C-alpha positions as CSV (number, residue, x, y, z in Angstrom):
1,M,0.0,-0.2,0.0
2,T,1.3,3.3,-1.1
3,D,2.4,5.6,1.8
4,K,0.4,8.8,0.9
5,R,1.8,11.1,3.8
6,A,3.9,14.1,3.1
7,R,7.8,13.4,3.3
8,N,8.4,15.6,6.2
9,E,6.1,12.8,8.4
10,I,8.5,10.1,7.5
11,I,11.3,12.5,8.5
12,K,9.9,13.1,11.9
13,E,8.6,9.6,12.3
14,N,12.7,8.3,11.8
15,S,14.1,11.2,13.6
16,H,14.2,9.7,17.4
17,Q,12.3,12.6,18.6
18,L,14.0,15.2,16.4
19,R,17.4,13.9,17.0
20,G,18.3,12.6,13.4
21,T,21.8,13.0,12.3
22,L,22.2,16.8,13.8
23,A,24.8,15.8,16.1
24,E,27.0,13.9,13.9
25,G,26.5,16.8,11.1
26,L,27.6,19.3,13.7
27,Q,31.3,17.0,13.5
28,D,31.6,17.3,9.7
29,V,33.8,20.2,9.1
30,V,34.3,19.6,5.3
31,T,31.0,21.3,4.7
32,G,29.1,24.3,6.3
33,N,25.6,22.2,5.0
34,I,23.8,19.4,6.9
35,A,22.0,16.4,6.0
36,E,19.0,17.0,3.9
37,D,16.7,15.4,6.4
38,D,18.0,17.6,8.8
39,H,17.3,20.6,7.4
40,Q,13.7,20.0,8.4
41,L,14.6,18.7,11.9
42,I,16.5,21.9,13.0
43,K,13.7,23.8,12.4
44,F,12.0,22.3,15.8
45,H,15.3,23.3,17.5
46,G,14.8,27.0,16.3
47,S,17.1,27.2,13.2
48,Y,16.9,27.1,9.6
49,I,19.9,26.7,7.3
50,Q,20.1,29.4,4.7
51,D,22.9,30.9,1.9
52,D,23.9,34.0,0.7
53,R,22.1,34.5,-2.3
54,D,23.8,37.6,-3.4
55,V,27.1,35.4,-3.8
56,R,25.4,32.1,-5.0
57,G,26.3,32.6,-8.8
58,E,29.5,33.7,-8.1
59,R,30.5,30.9,-5.6
60,A,28.9,28.5,-8.1
61,K,31.3,29.5,-11.2
62,K,34.1,28.9,-8.5
63,K,33.0,25.5,-8.1
64,L,32.4,26.5,-4.4
65,E,29.7,25.2,-2.0
66,K,26.9,27.8,-1.3
67,A,27.6,30.2,1.5
68,Y,25.8,28.4,4.1
69,S,25.1,30.0,7.6
70,F,22.1,29.5,10.1
71,M,19.1,31.8,11.0
72,L,18.6,31.3,14.7
73,R,15.2,32.2,16.1
74,L,14.5,32.6,19.9
75,R,11.7,31.5,21.8
76,I,10.6,34.2,24.1
77,P,7.0,34.3,25.0
78,G,5.5,37.7,25.3
79,G,8.8,39.2,23.9
80,L,10.1,40.5,27.4
81,T,13.8,40.9,28.2
82,T,15.7,42.0,31.0
83,P,18.5,44.2,30.5
84,K,21.2,41.6,31.2
85,Q,19.7,39.4,28.9
86,W,19.6,42.2,26.2
87,L,23.1,42.7,26.5
88,A,24.1,38.8,26.4
89,L,22.0,39.0,23.2
90,D,23.9,42.1,21.8
91,R,27.0,40.2,22.4
92,I,26.1,37.2,20.7
93,A,25.1,39.3,17.7
94,S,28.6,40.3,17.5
95,E,30.4,37.3,18.5
96,Y,28.7,34.7,16.4
97,A,26.1,36.5,13.7
98,N,26.4,39.2,11.5
99,G,26.3,42.1,14.1
100,T,22.6,42.9,13.9
101,L,19.4,42.2,16.2
102,R,16.6,41.2,13.9
103,L,13.3,41.6,15.8
104,T,10.6,39.5,14.3
105,T,6.9,39.4,13.6
106,R,6.5,37.4,16.5
107,E,8.0,39.1,19.6
108,T,11.1,37.7,19.2
109,F,14.7,37.8,18.0
110,Q,16.4,36.3,15.1
111,Y,20.3,35.9,14.4
112,H,21.6,35.6,10.9
113,G,24.8,34.6,9.6
114,V,25.9,31.9,12.0
115,I,27.9,29.4,10.5
116,K,27.9,25.9,11.2
117,S,31.2,26.0,13.7
118,N,29.4,28.4,15.7
119,L,26.0,27.0,16.2
120,K,26.4,24.8,19.4
121,R,28.4,27.9,20.9
122,T,25.5,30.1,19.9
123,M,22.9,28.1,21.4
124,Q,25.0,27.7,24.4
125,A,25.3,31.5,24.9
126,I,21.6,31.8,24.5
127,N,20.9,29.1,27.0
128,G,23.4,31.4,29.5
129,A,21.2,34.0,28.8
130,A,18.4,31.8,30.7
131,L,16.7,31.8,27.1
132,D,16.6,29.1,24.3
133,T,15.3,28.6,20.8
134,I,13.4,25.3,21.2
135,A,10.0,25.0,19.3
136,A,10.7,28.6,17.7
137,C,10.3,26.9,14.3
138,G,9.3,23.5,13.3
139,D,5.8,21.5,13.3
140,V,5.0,22.6,16.9
141,N,3.5,25.9,18.9
142,R,5.8,28.3,18.2
143,N,6.6,31.6,20.1
144,V,3.5,32.9,21.9
145,M,2.9,35.9,21.2
146,T,1.0,38.4,24.0
147,A,-0.1,42.3,23.8
148,A,2.8,44.3,23.8
149,N,4.3,45.3,27.6
150,P,3.2,43.1,30.3
151,Y,3.8,46.5,32.8
152,L,1.1,48.5,31.1
153,S,-1.7,47.4,32.9
154,K,-3.0,44.3,35.0
155,A,-4.7,42.9,32.5
156,H,-1.4,43.2,30.1
157,K,0.4,41.0,33.0
158,Q,-2.5,38.5,32.7
159,A,-2.0,38.2,29.1
160,Y,1.7,37.9,29.4
161,D,1.2,35.1,32.2
162,L,-1.1,33.2,30.0
163,G,1.3,33.3,27.1
164,K,4.0,32.3,29.2
165,A,1.9,29.5,30.6
166,I,0.9,28.2,27.3
167,S,4.3,28.2,25.9
168,E,5.8,25.9,28.7
169,H,2.6,23.7,28.3
170,L,2.8,22.9,25.0
171,L,6.6,22.8,24.7
172,P,8.1,19.6,23.1
173,K,9.6,17.7,25.7
174,T,12.0,15.6,23.8
175,G,15.6,15.7,25.3
176,A,16.8,16.3,21.8
177,Y,17.6,19.8,22.3
178,H,19.6,19.5,25.3
179,E,21.6,16.7,24.2
180,I,22.6,18.2,21.1
181,W,23.1,21.9,22.0
182,L,23.9,21.6,25.8
183,D,25.6,18.3,26.1
184,G,23.0,17.2,28.2
185,E,22.3,13.6,29.4
186,K,21.0,11.4,26.5
187,V,17.6,10.4,27.6
188,E,15.8,8.5,24.9
189,E,16.5,5.0,25.5
190,K,16.0,5.4,28.9
191,V,12.4,6.9,29.1
192,R,12.0,4.2,26.2
193,K,12.8,1.6,28.5
194,A,10.3,3.0,31.2
195,G,7.9,2.5,28.5
196,K,6.7,6.1,28.5
197,S,7.0,8.3,25.6
198,E,9.3,11.7,25.1
199,E,6.2,13.3,23.7
200,P,3.1,12.7,25.8
201,L,1.6,15.5,23.8
202,Y,3.1,15.8,20.3
203,G,3.3,12.1,19.8
204,T,6.2,10.7,17.3
205,H,4.6,12.9,14.3
206,Y,3.8,16.3,16.1
207,L,1.6,18.6,14.1
208,P,0.9,18.5,10.6
209,R,2.3,22.2,10.2
210,K,3.3,25.0,12.3
211,F,1.0,26.3,15.0
212,K,0.5,29.9,16.2
213,T,-0.8,31.1,19.4
214,V,-1.7,35.3,20.4
215,I,-3.1,37.1,22.9
216,A,-4.5,40.3,23.0
217,V,-5.9,43.0,25.1
218,P,-8.6,45.0,23.7
219,P,-8.5,48.1,22.0
220,D,-4.9,47.1,20.7
221,N,-5.2,44.1,18.3
222,D,-1.3,44.5,18.1
223,V,-0.8,40.7,17.8
224,D,-3.0,40.4,14.4
225,I,-5.3,37.8,16.5
226,F,-7.3,37.0,13.3
227,A,-4.2,35.9,11.5
228,H,-3.2,32.9,13.9
229,C,-4.0,29.6,14.5
230,L,-5.3,29.9,18.3
231,G,-6.2,33.3,19.6
232,F,-7.2,34.4,23.1
233,I,-9.0,38.0,23.4
234,A,-9.3,39.2,26.9
235,V,-12.6,40.2,28.4
236,L,-12.2,43.0,30.6
237,E,-14.4,44.1,33.7
238,K,-13.3,47.1,35.4
239,G,-9.8,46.3,34.2
240,E,-9.6,42.9,35.4
241,V,-9.6,40.0,32.7
242,V,-12.7,37.9,33.3
243,G,-12.1,35.6,30.4
244,W,-11.2,35.0,27.2
245,N,-12.6,34.9,23.8
246,V,-11.2,32.2,22.1
247,T,-10.3,32.4,18.1
248,V,-9.3,29.4,15.8
249,G,-8.4,29.1,12.2
250,G,-6.4,32.3,11.1
251,G,-3.2,32.0,9.0
252,M,-1.4,33.8,6.2
253,G,0.0,31.9,3.7
254,M,-0.6,30.7,0.5
255,T,0.9,29.6,-2.9
256,H,1.0,31.8,-6.1
257,G,-1.5,30.5,-8.6
258,D,-3.1,27.7,-6.3
259,T,-6.6,28.8,-5.3
260,N,-6.7,26.1,-3.1
261,T,-4.6,27.8,-0.8
262,F,-5.8,31.3,0.6
263,P,-4.6,33.3,3.9
264,R,-7.9,33.1,6.5
265,T,-9.1,35.2,9.4
266,A,-9.9,33.4,12.5
267,E,-13.5,32.4,13.9
268,F,-14.8,32.7,17.3
269,L,-14.6,29.2,19.0
270,G,-16.1,30.7,22.2
271,F,-15.4,32.1,25.3
272,C,-13.6,30.8,28.5
273,K,-12.9,31.4,31.9
274,P,-9.2,32.3,32.8
275,E,-8.6,29.2,34.8
276,Q,-9.9,26.9,31.6
277,A,-7.2,28.8,29.1
278,I,-4.5,26.4,29.3
279,D,-7.0,23.4,28.8
280,V,-8.6,24.9,26.0
281,A,-5.3,25.8,24.4
282,E,-4.1,21.8,24.6
283,K,-7.4,20.5,23.2
284,V,-7.4,22.6,20.3
285,L,-3.8,21.7,19.4
286,L,-4.8,18.2,19.9
287,V,-7.6,18.6,17.5
288,Q,-5.2,19.9,14.9
289,R,-2.8,17.0,15.6
290,D,-5.1,14.2,15.1
291,W,-7.5,16.1,12.2
292,G,-4.9,18.1,10.3
293,N,-4.0,16.8,6.8
294,R,-0.6,15.1,7.1
295,E,-0.6,14.5,3.4
296,N,-0.8,17.7,1.5
297,R,1.6,20.5,3.7
298,A,0.2,23.1,1.3
299,R,-3.1,22.4,3.0
300,A,-1.9,21.2,6.4
301,R,-2.1,24.5,8.4
302,F,-4.9,24.6,11.2
303,K,-6.9,27.0,9.1
304,Y,-7.7,24.4,6.5
305,T,-8.7,21.9,9.2
306,V,-11.3,24.7,10.2
307,E,-12.2,25.4,6.9
308,D,-12.8,21.9,5.8
309,R,-14.4,20.8,8.9
310,G,-16.5,23.6,9.6
311,I,-16.3,25.6,13.0
312,D,-19.3,24.0,14.7
313,N,-17.3,20.8,14.3
314,I,-14.1,22.0,15.4
315,R,-16.0,23.5,18.6
316,A,-17.5,20.0,19.3
317,E,-14.6,18.2,19.1
318,V,-12.9,20.6,21.4
319,E,-15.5,20.4,24.2
320,K,-15.7,16.9,24.0
321,R,-12.2,16.5,24.8
322,L,-12.4,19.2,27.3
323,G,-15.5,17.7,29.0
324,Y,-17.7,20.8,29.3
325,K,-19.1,23.8,26.6
326,L,-17.4,26.8,26.1
327,G,-19.6,29.8,26.4
328,K,-20.8,32.4,23.8
329,P,-18.1,35.0,22.8
330,K,-18.6,38.4,24.8
331,P,-18.6,42.0,23.4
332,F,-15.3,43.7,22.8
333,K,-13.8,46.2,20.5
334,F,-10.3,46.6,18.5
335,E,-9.1,50.0,17.3
336,G,-5.8,48.9,15.4
337,T,-3.1,46.9,14.9
338,G,-0.1,49.0,15.2
339,D,1.8,49.9,18.0
340,P,1.4,53.4,19.5
341,L,4.9,55.1,19.3
342,G,6.6,57.3,22.0
343,W,6.3,57.7,25.6
344,R,3.0,55.9,27.5
345,Q,2.4,55.9,31.2
346,T,1.1,52.5,33.3
347,L,-2.8,52.7,32.7
348,D,-4.1,51.5,36.0
349,A,-1.6,52.4,38.7
350,K,-3.0,53.3,41.9
351,K,-0.4,55.5,43.2
352,D,1.8,58.0,41.7
353,E,5.1,56.4,42.6
354,D,3.5,53.2,40.9
355,K,3.0,54.7,37.5
356,K,6.3,54.0,35.3
357,W,6.8,55.1,31.9
358,H,7.4,53.1,28.5
359,L,8.9,54.2,25.2
360,T,7.9,52.6,22.1
361,L,10.6,53.1,19.6
362,F,10.0,52.5,15.7
363,V,12.7,50.1,14.4
364,E,12.4,50.0,10.7
365,N,11.6,46.4,9.6
366,G,13.0,45.2,12.8
367,R,16.7,45.5,12.0
368,I,18.3,46.8,15.0
369,K,22.1,47.9,13.8
370,D,24.5,51.0,13.8
371,V,24.4,53.0,10.6
372,P,26.3,56.5,10.1
373,G,24.4,59.3,12.2
374,R,22.0,56.7,13.9
375,T,23.8,54.4,16.1
376,M,20.5,52.5,17.5
377,R,22.1,49.4,18.6
378,S,24.8,51.1,20.3
379,A,22.2,53.6,22.3
380,L,20.2,50.2,23.5
381,R,23.3,48.7,24.7
382,E,24.1,51.9,26.9
383,I,20.6,51.9,28.2
384,A,20.9,48.2,28.7
385,E,24.2,48.8,30.8
386,A,22.6,51.8,32.8
387,G,19.6,49.2,33.8
388,Y,17.1,51.9,33.4
389,C,14.5,49.6,32.0
390,D,13.2,46.0,30.4
391,F,12.8,45.8,26.8
392,V,9.9,44.0,25.2
393,C,9.9,43.0,21.5
394,T,6.4,43.7,20.1
395,S,4.6,41.9,16.9
396,N,5.0,45.1,14.8
397,Q,9.0,44.7,14.9
398,N,9.4,47.7,17.4
399,V,10.9,47.5,20.5
400,I,9.5,48.9,23.8
401,L,11.7,50.6,26.7
402,A,9.4,49.3,29.3
403,N,9.0,50.0,33.5
404,V,11.2,53.2,33.2
405,A,11.1,55.1,36.1
406,S,10.1,59.1,36.0
407,K,13.6,60.1,37.0
408,F,15.1,57.9,34.4
409,T,13.2,59.1,31.2
410,S,15.0,62.0,30.5
411,K,18.6,59.9,30.7
412,I,17.0,57.5,28.1
413,E,16.0,60.6,25.9
414,A,19.6,61.8,26.2
415,I,21.2,58.9,25.3
416,L,19.1,58.2,22.4
417,K,19.7,61.7,21.1
418,A,23.2,61.1,21.4
419,H,23.1,58.5,19.1
420,G,20.8,60.1,16.4
421,V,17.6,57.8,17.5
422,S,14.7,60.0,17.1
423,T,11.2,59.0,18.5
424,E,9.8,60.4,15.8
425,V,8.9,58.8,12.3
426,S,8.6,60.3,8.8
427,S,5.0,59.4,8.3
428,G,2.6,57.3,9.5
429,L,2.6,54.9,6.4
430,R,6.2,54.3,7.8
431,A,5.3,53.8,11.3
432,N,2.4,51.3,10.4
433,S,5.0,49.3,8.0
434,M,6.5,46.0,8.1
435,A,8.7,43.5,6.0
436,C,9.9,40.1,6.2
437,V,13.7,39.3,5.8
438,S,13.4,37.8,2.2
439,L,16.6,38.1,0.2
440,P,19.4,37.6,0.2
441,T,19.1,34.6,3.0
442,C,15.9,33.2,2.7
443,A,15.5,30.3,0.8
444,L,11.6,31.2,-0.2
445,G,12.4,35.1,-1.2
446,L,11.3,35.5,-4.7
447,A,11.7,39.5,-4.3
448,E,13.4,42.2,-2.3
449,S,11.5,42.7,1.0
450,E,13.4,44.3,4.1
451,R,16.1,46.0,1.6
452,F,13.4,47.5,-0.5
453,L,10.5,48.6,1.5
454,P,12.1,51.7,3.2
455,E,13.0,53.1,-0.3
456,L,9.6,52.4,-2.0
457,L,8.0,54.3,1.3
458,T,10.4,57.3,0.8
459,S,9.0,57.6,-2.7
460,L,5.1,57.0,-1.4
461,E,5.8,59.6,1.2
462,D,6.1,62.2,-2.1
463,S,2.6,61.1,-2.7
464,L,1.5,61.4,0.7
465,D,2.4,64.8,0.9
466,K,0.7,65.9,-2.3
467,A,-2.7,64.4,-0.8
468,G,-1.8,65.8,2.6
469,L,-1.8,62.3,4.1
470,R,1.8,62.3,5.5
471,S,0.6,61.8,9.2
472,D,-2.4,59.7,8.6
473,D,-2.0,55.8,9.9
474,I,-2.4,53.6,7.0
475,V,-1.1,50.0,7.4
476,V,1.5,49.0,4.8
477,R,3.3,45.6,5.2
478,M,5.7,43.7,2.0
479,T,6.8,40.1,2.1
480,G,9.3,38.7,-0.7
481,C,7.0,35.4,-1.2
482,P,3.4,34.4,-0.5
483,N,4.2,33.0,2.8
484,G,3.2,36.0,4.4
485,C,5.5,36.2,7.3
486,A,4.7,40.1,7.9
487,R,1.2,39.4,7.4
488,P,0.8,41.4,4.3
489,Y,-3.0,40.1,3.8
490,L,-3.9,42.0,6.8
491,A,-2.5,45.2,5.7
492,E,-4.7,48.2,4.1
493,I,-1.7,48.0,1.4
494,G,-0.1,44.6,1.1
495,F,3.0,43.9,-1.2
496,V,3.7,40.1,-1.9
497,G,6.8,39.4,-4.0
498,R,6.3,37.6,-7.4
499,N,9.8,38.1,-9.2
500,P,12.8,40.1,-8.6
501,G,11.5,43.7,-8.8
502,L,7.9,42.8,-9.3
503,Y,5.0,42.4,-6.5
504,N,1.2,41.7,-6.2
505,L,-0.7,45.0,-4.7
506,Y,-3.6,44.1,-2.2
507,L,-5.8,46.6,-0.9
508,G,-8.6,46.8,1.4
509,A,-8.0,45.2,4.7
510,A,-9.3,46.4,7.9
511,F,-7.5,48.6,9.9
512,D,-8.3,46.8,13.2
513,G,-7.3,43.6,11.7
514,S,-10.5,41.8,11.3
515,R,-10.7,41.6,7.3
516,L,-8.5,40.3,4.7
517,S,-7.2,42.4,1.5
518,K,-7.8,41.9,-2.2
519,L,-5.6,41.4,-5.0
520,Y,-5.5,44.8,-7.1
521,A,-2.9,44.8,-9.6
522,Q,-0.4,41.9,-10.6
523,D,3.7,41.8,-10.8
524,V,4.0,45.6,-10.4
525,G,7.4,47.2,-10.3
526,K,8.3,50.3,-8.1
527,E,7.1,52.9,-10.8
528,R,3.8,51.2,-11.1
529,I,3.3,51.0,-7.8
530,I,3.6,54.6,-7.2
531,E,1.3,55.2,-10.3
532,L,-1.3,53.4,-9.0
533,L,-1.3,54.5,-5.5
534,D,-0.6,58.2,-5.9
535,P,-4.3,58.9,-7.4
536,I,-5.4,56.7,-4.9
537,F,-4.1,58.7,-2.3
538,L,-5.5,62.4,-3.7
539,K,-9.0,60.7,-3.9
540,Y,-8.8,59.1,-0.7
541,A,-7.7,62.8,1.2
542,K,-10.6,64.2,-1.0
543,E,-13.5,62.0,-0.5
544,R,-13.3,59.9,2.8
545,K,-15.5,60.3,5.5
546,S,-14.9,61.5,8.9
547,G,-12.6,58.6,10.7
548,E,-12.9,56.4,7.4
549,H,-9.8,54.2,7.2
550,F,-7.8,53.8,3.9
551,G,-8.9,50.3,3.6
552,D,-12.7,50.9,4.2
553,F,-12.4,53.9,1.9
554,V,-11.0,51.5,-1.3
555,I,-13.9,49.1,-0.8
556,R,-16.6,52.1,-0.7
557,A,-14.8,53.6,-3.6
558,G,-15.1,50.5,-5.4
559,L,-11.5,49.9,-6.0
560,V,-11.7,46.4,-4.6
561,K,-14.3,44.1,-3.4
562,A,-14.3,43.5,0.1
563,T,-12.8,39.9,1.4
564,T,-15.4,38.4,3.7
565,A,-13.8,35.1,4.3
566,G,-10.9,33.6,2.8
567,N,-12.5,31.2,0.9
568,N,-13.4,34.4,-1.3
569,F,-9.6,35.8,-1.4
570,H,-9.3,35.0,-4.9
571,D,-12.8,35.8,-6.1
572,N,-14.4,38.9,-7.7
573,I,-10.7,40.4,-8.7
574,K,-10.4,43.3,-11.2
575,L,-7.0,43.8,-11.9
576,A,-6.1,47.8,-12.1
């Protein structure tokens, strides 16, 4: 009988709980590569193998192997780090990576350019900072995102605590990570002889695909709740979390030209009490483990399980496993998906001395580095050395200097000014922008993203000036491929790479993150993008209603049809 399972399922089955031949591959000094099957397994350990595509052709001419290196992604639920941890991560960037810290769209850090001979040293240095990379990638529950800044209010702290608890509860239990990277005791044989499983939750095959969990505190939808497999929305009474609205079935990725794949916004599963949330998270994950598609990885995400089975069947199965019914979702309201930049004060402190300050800094595309005239990395290092604050990575690729005493705010501002770091951003469009890494390192990249978006935004700001819209908040996101790491299909203006220099242009997503966009133009380059958007900005400025956001306007103006569900994302398209 033919085994119809996807190849990854066989790799996981034969991996001895994610060990594969990773340990042996690290010892092979002849190549910077690792075994092909291990390319998949190392993802579970928080790493992807990559190569520098800028030099791929040149090296091929010289008959050299590709310039292999590894990307490492940390697991930091809620994105919170101490000053000591920040300094350790900064030091690792210099010693083992490419000298930059990259904030991802999942509230954590990535390192790029780690060569194989430094991979284990880097893992051990991360462990020395009381952090890890396990389950930051792979077919497991990945880094849990929570509403930015646990110090902002009691509700934000409750969201953060839940995120950490879910992250720990759904963490793979295999000893492979500690054995391979931290020289830990080999436990596989001991556990097997005891008649137990190293993975009581995930089993031999883990999940069919990656699984993403997020937690939001209204009115901010800063985690893009509807873009994820599982979401918890805080229901508040007098500032206290009295329960969580649960969402399931969101996801961003698709494949160009395959209308059987599409981004999808999550649906409401129900309402749970605070003490039920971890149980609910586990049972939802188990439904995906058992019901998810293990034959076609393009249809293996939980969003397709929900789409194919239907939300009512998913709810019934979750409740069966829980042994109790979920409540009906409670009322709430989101106002936007961006980060409020600049200084904010703790929202619910009872005493003046308890009121701390929090500064959200815009980090273009999440890349923290020093450039002439603007040495952000050095500024943040100096602030960490002084111990003025904790640091929070946001899901919008920004950083929050959190929990700052009033007496230190002016000192922080002075350090930033001395390093040329402004708390101002050139436009509302740029302040609400995100881009994935893409070229030169991401193997999936079809077009530039991180390296191109700033240049494009500078040109679009000229169009904004003509329309008088420079200060208006408009959400724009770019990815170099259709997998959607920067969540472009939930941007009011979304760009998705098709070929070098060419993008699909999407319009019409909701400012609060509740509605997907629609394809407006295909295979457009920089000049054509400006040519298309320039008159739309002018039209928006002239004809918008009071308080009407850009994404809502382009639908009302008839430029695109509204995407009411993921399964009609490819429908009713009229290209410009």
